[in-house]
C-alpha positions in Angstrom: -2.8 -3.5 11.2 -0.4 -6.4 11.4 2.0 -4.8 8.9 1.9 -1.5 10.9 2.7 -3.2 14.2 5.4 -5.4 12.7 7.1 -2.4 11.1 7.0 -0.5 14.4 8.4 -3.3 16.5 11.0 -4.8 14.3 14.4 -3.3 13.3 14.2 -1.3 10.0 17.8 -1.7 8.8 16.9 -4.2 6.1 13.9 -2.1 4.9 16.0 1.0 4.6 18.7 -0.9 2.7 16.1 -2.3 0.3 15.0 1.3 -0.4 18.5 2.4 -0.9 18.4 4.9 2.0 21.4 5.7 4.1 20.7 6.4 7.8 19.4 4.6 10.8 15.9 4.3 12.3 16.6 3.6 15.9 13.0 3.2 17.1 12.1 -0.4 17.5 10.9 -2.9 20.2 7.7 -4.1 21.8 5.6 -1.1 23.1 4.1 -1.2 26.6 0.9 0.5 25.4 -1.0 1.4 22.2 -3.1 4.5 22.2 -6.0 4.1 19.8 -9.2 5.8 18.6 -12.5 4.0 18.4 -12.2 2.8 14.8 -13.6 -0.6 14.0 -10.3 -2.0 13.0 -8.8 -1.2 16.4 -11.4 -3.4 18.1 -10.7 -6.6 16.2 -10.0 -9.9 17.8 -6.7 -10.2 15.9 -5.4 -7.0 17.5 -6.5 -7.8 21.0 -5.3 -11.3 20.9 -1.9 -10.3 19.5 -1.4 -7.6 22.1 -2.3 -10.1 24.8 0.4 -12.4 23.6 3.1 -9.7 23.7 1.9 -7.9 26.8 0.8 -4.7 25.1 -1.9 -2.7 26.8 -4.6 -1.1 24.7 -5.9 2.3 25.6 -8.8 3.8 23.7 -9.5 7.5 23.7 -12.9 8.6 25.0 -15.6 8.9 22.4 -15.9 12.4 20.7 -12.7 13.7 22.2 -10.3 14.2 19.2 -8.0 16.4 21.3 -6.7 13.2 23.0 -5.0 12.3 19.7 -3.6 15.8 19.1 0.1 14.7 19.0 -0.4 12.1 16.3 -2.8 14.3 14.4 -0.2 17.1 14.4 2.5 14.7 13.1 0.2 13.5 10.3 -0.6 17.2 9.4 3.1 18.0 9.3 3.8 15.2 6.8 0.7 15.8 4.7 1.8 19.4 4.4 5.1 18.2 2.9 3.3 15.6 0.7 1.1 18.3 -0.9 4.3 20.0 -2.1 5.2 17.0 -4.2 4.5 17.2 -7.9 1.3 15.4 -8.8 -0.5 16.0 -5.5 -4.3 16.0 -5.8 -5.1 17.8 -2.5 -7.4 16.4 0.2 -10.3 18.8 -0.4 -12.6 18.2 -3.3 -13.1 21.9 -3.9 -9.3 22.5 -4.0 -8.9 19.6 -6.3 -11.3 21.1 -8.9 -11.1 19.4 -12.3 -7.6 18.1 -11.7 -7.1 14.7 -13.3 -5.0 12.5 -11.0 -3.9 10.1 -13.8 -2.7 13.0 -15.9 -0.8 14.7 -13.1 0.6 11.6 -11.2 4.4 11.7 -11.2 5.5 9.3 -8.4 5.1 5.5 -8.1 4.2 4.0 -4.8 7.8 2.8 -4.4 9.2 6.3 -5.1 6.7 7.7 -2.6 7.8 5.2 0.0 11.4 6.2 -0.6 10.6 9.8 -0.2 8.6 9.3 3.0 11.3 7.1 4.6 14.0 9.8 3.7 11.8 12.5 5.1 11.5 10.6 8.4 15.0 9.3 8.8 17.0 12.1 7.3 14.9 15.1 8.3 12.2 14.5 11.0 14.3 12.3 13.3 17.3 14.6 13.1 15.5 18.0 13.5 15.0 19.6 16.9 11.4 19.0 18.1 9.9 22.1 19.7 8.0 20.0 22.3 11.0 17.8 23.2 13.7 20.4 23.1 15.9 17.9 21.1 15.7 15.7 18.1 13.4 12.7 18.2 16.3 10.3 17.6 18.3 11.6 20.6 15.1 11.7 22.8 14.5 8.0 22.0 18.1 7.0 22.8 18.1 8.9 26.0 14.8 7.4 27.1 16.0 3.8 26.3 19.2 4.4 28.3 17.1 5.3 31.4 14.5 2.5 30.9 14.7 -0.8 32.8 12.2 -2.4 30.5 14.2 -4.7 28.3 11.2 -5.6 26.2 11.1 -2.1 24.8 14.4 -2.6 23.0 13.9 -6.3 22.2 12.8 -6.0 18.6 15.9 -7.6 17.3 15.3 -10.7 19.4 11.8 -11.4 18.0 10.8 -13.8 15.3 9.7 -11.5 12.5 7.5 -14.1 10.8 5.8 -15.1 14.0 5.2 -11.5 15.0 3.5 -10.6 11.7 1.3 -13.7 11.7 0.3 -13.2 15.4 -1.5 -9.9 14.4 -3.1 -11.2 11.2 -6.9 -11.6 11.1 -8.0 -15.1 12.0 -10.9 -17.5 11.9 -11.5 -20.9 13.7 -11.8 -23.9 11.5 -12.0 -27.7 11.8 -9.5 -29.9 10.0 -11.5 -32.2 7.6 -10.4 -34.9 5.2 -10.4 -32.5 2.3 -8.4 -30.0 4.3 -9.2 -26.6 5.8 -11.8 -24.4 4.1 -11.5 -20.7 4.6 -13.1 -17.9 2.6 -14.6 -20.5 0.3 -11.1 -21.8 -0.7 -9.7 -25.2 0.3 -6.2 -25.5 1.7 -4.1 -28.6 2.3 -0.8 -29.8 3.7 0.3 -33.3 4.6 0.7 -32.2 8.3 -3.1 -31.8 8.5 -3.5 -35.6 8.5 -2.4 -35.5 12.1 -5.5 -33.6 13.2 -8.2 -35.0 10.9 -11.1 -35.9 13.1 -10.3 -33.4 15.9 -13.5 -31.9 17.3 -11.9 -28.6 18.4 -11.6 -25.8 15.9 -8.1 -24.4 15.4 -7.0 -20.8 14.8 -6.3 -20.1 11.1 -4.8 -16.8 10.2 -4.6 -15.2 6.7 -2.9 -12.3 5.0 -5.4 -10.1 3.2 -2.8 -9.3 0.5 -2.2 -12.9 -0.5 -4.7 -15.7 0.1 -2.6 -18.4 -1.6 -1.3 -19.4 1.8 -2.9 -19.4 5.3 -1.3 -20.2 8.7 -2.7 -22.8 11.1 -1.9 -22.6 14.7 -1.4 -26.2 15.8 -1.7 -27.5 19.4 2.1 -27.6 19.6 2.1 -23.7 19.3 3.6 -23.7 15.9 2.2 -22.0 12.8 2.1 -24.3 9.8 1.8 -22.9 6.2 -1.2 -24.3 4.3 -1.2 -23.7 0.6 -4.1 -24.1 -1.8 -5.3 -27.6 -2.2 -5.2 -26.9 -6.0 -1.7 -25.6 -6.5 -2.5 -24.4 -10.0 -4.7 -21.6 -8.6 -3.2 -18.1 -8.8 -2.5 -16.0 -5.7 -5.4 -13.6 -5.0 -6.1 -10.9 -2.5 -9.0 -10.5 -0.2 -10.1 -7.4 -2.2 -10.2 -9.4 -5.4 -12.3 -12.1 -3.7 -14.8 -9.6 -2.5 -15.0 -7.9 -5.9 -15.6 -11.3 -7.5 -18.3 -12.2 -5.1 -20.1 -8.9 -5.8 -19.9 -9.5 -9.5 -21.3 -13.1 -9.2 -24.1 -11.9 -7.0 -25.0 -9.1 -9.4 -25.2 -11.9 -12.1 -27.7 -13.7 -9.9 -25.4 -16.4 -8.5 -26.1 -17.0 -4.8 -24.2 -20.3 -4.3 -20.6 -19.6 -5.2 -18.1 -22.5 -5.3 -14.3 -22.3 -5.6 -14.3 -22.8 -9.4 -16.8 -19.9 -10.0 -14.8 -17.7 -7.6 -11.5 -18.1 -9.4 -13.2 -17.9 -12.8 -14.7 -14.5 -11.8 -11.4 -13.2 -10.5 -9.7 -14.2 -13.8 -12.4 -12.4 -15.7 -12.0 -9.2 -13.6 -8.2 -9.3 -14.1 -8.6 -9.5 -17.8 -11.0 -6.6 -17.8 -8.5 -4.7 -15.7 -5.7 -5.4 -18.1 -7.8 -4.2 -21.1 -8.8 -1.1 -19.2 -5.2 -0.4 -18.3 -4.1 -0.7 -21.9 -6.9 1.6 -23.0 -6.0 4.1 -20.3 -2.3 4.1 -21.3 -3.4 4.6 -25.0 -5.6 7.5 -24.1 -2.8 9.1 -22.0 -0.4 8.7 -25.0 -3.0 10.2 -27.3 -3.6 13.2 -24.9 0.2 13.7 -24.7 0.5 13.7 -28.5 -2.3 16.2 -28.8 -0.8 18.4 -26.1 2.6 18.4 -27.9 0.9 19.1 -31.2 -1.0 22.1 -29.7 2.2 23.4 -28.2 4.0 23.1 -31.5 1.2 24.9 -33.3 1.1 27.7 -30.8 4.9 28.2 -31.0 4.8 28.2 -34.8 1.8 30.5 -35.1 3.6 33.8 -34.4 6.4 32.9 -36.9 3.9 32.0 -39.6 1.9 35.1 -39.0 5.0 37.3 -39.2 6.1 35.5 -42.4 2.7 36.0 -44.0 2.7 39.8 -43.2 6.2 40.5 -44.6 6.4 41.3 -48.4 8.6 39.1 -50.6 12.1 40.4 -51.3 11.5 40.2 -55.1 8.7 39.4 -57.5 7.7 35.8 -57.7 8.1 35.9 -61.5 11.7 36.7 -61.2 12.4 33.4 -59.6 11.4 31.6 -62.7 12.8 34.2 -65.2 15.6 32.0 -66.3 15.0 28.3 -66.9 16.5 25.6 -69.1 14.2 23.9 -71.5 14.5 20.2 -72.5 13.1 18.8 -75.6 
């Protein structure tokens, strides 16, 4: 959710440049209101606290009234229709998918799909006349911003991008102890923590689910401080990897899991994944060789059949009628 909001609020010039896409994405700035359904992730403390900080109102649609979100559902449907025209699509319906093997038909990497989607939005959707608006979305945005007196709605360029992202990350409250800050079973430390050792009030600590090698402590002075692992030799992990490792350890009968066991299990799962990836690539190469071999055999079969049916131009014995003998 934090990534989504940060992407919506902040200017996107750098992102487009990194993708190698020419064009402009003019939509940016702090929104006045977010319209949401009743999904669990939209009722998180991180989202509500972040919106409070930036003055964003949260409006939830009534329960069991999907027509309240018809505009965004239609937009999603429009783009999913385009996505299903891409090579390698697996469809969204299991019956339509049938026996299709996603690994065998996949043709785009995530980076290539991101480039395609950004191009479809910037180069096509934003510049095409919208039937409901009567003009292009880009021109409608510029016209609305010119009439608006709310400077916050165009203030994305003035925001601290790092702070904005962190403000919407999930968080917990933790005490600062002598060994550091313990979050998700991992100990973090930075020299600045020595200032607050012994404080009885818990502090807000935010974390990025994609990378748990660093967390962010909101200090009494209102500044976020980076806290790395206490053991700097530990590898960066994700929240998903941590959860998978905990499941594996519990399946093995371990109830009390310490930091050493956690990282050991993650290392084991990564090695298993690497071996599985190598085997998958090997199987894909073998299937490709078999496919090519079958195509070659099928293409040569008519030629071989025709050659076997046509009579020789002269007797076989005539070929060896004249030879030179050596003693």
